[in-house]
C-alpha positions, 0 to 999 in steps of 0.5 A: 393313754399317755402318762407323764410324770412332769414333777420328775422331769421338772425337778430334774430340770431336764426336758429331754424331748425339747431338742428333739425334732417335731416328728420324734415323739412316740406315735401310734397308728390309730383312727381319729380319736372319738369325741369326747376324748378323755386324757386321764392324769393330764395336767395341761401346762408346764409346771402343772402339778397335782399336790396341795392347792389353795383356792384364791376365790370360792370354788364349787366342788362337784361329785363328778366331772360328768354332765349330770353332776351336783355340787357337794360343797364350796371351798373358801379362800384359803381352804387347802385340798390335795389335788389327786389327778385330773382329766382333760376332755376334748369335745372338739380338737383344735385345728392347725393348718400347715402354711408350708412344708415341714419335712422333718415332721412329714408335714406338707403345706395344707395338711391339718393337725388336730390338737388334744391336751396341751402338755406344756413347753410347746408340746401337745397331744396331736393326731394327723395322717392317721397317727396319734402323738402323745407329745408333739412339738407344735412350737412352729404354730402361730395363734389365730391372731398371728402371735405365738411364733415368730421368724422362719421357724413358723410353719403353721397357723391355729385356725380353730383352738377347739373346745376342751375342759380340764377337771381335777379330782381333789381330796378335801380336809374331811377326807371326801373327794370331789371334782373342780372345773379348772376352767373356772377355778383359781388355785395357788399351788397348781403351777410348780414354776410360779413365783412364790 
């Protein structure tokens, strides 16, 4: 599993891997990950931080992220919680098709890259050619509508964004913990880089 201490990286103002070549990310040879794939402790975008959050709208809180869950309470606008951790669950990975060769990453036209949890700053967890990359630069990829990448840098196209869910574990004012569906919830405080 991959663990990131984004707060340290962000607060230090240094993304050391930004200037690395696409293939420079640490990888391990593994079979294609089983689905659903659980990426524990993931906070899936640049600036994402587990800390104090405040809901902008009513947010249901559940006893678990699992399918057989029950609602234990509902947060009101302005309630504060401490976000502890989270999990990004990939039910279906995204699929990137290479449109041209990218020799630095050992990718050829027609190759397929499977995407899992997004890391931020154009990096994602990916699997291709029998290897899983915890953080891999996919900034060379256009979105299905053709946006997201421009010029000669583009080498691939997302043909399927996949299906993923992000759940966050929060501590309530009472001390009890629960889980919120971050695909549905809207909080202030999640994005460290957001304008205040």
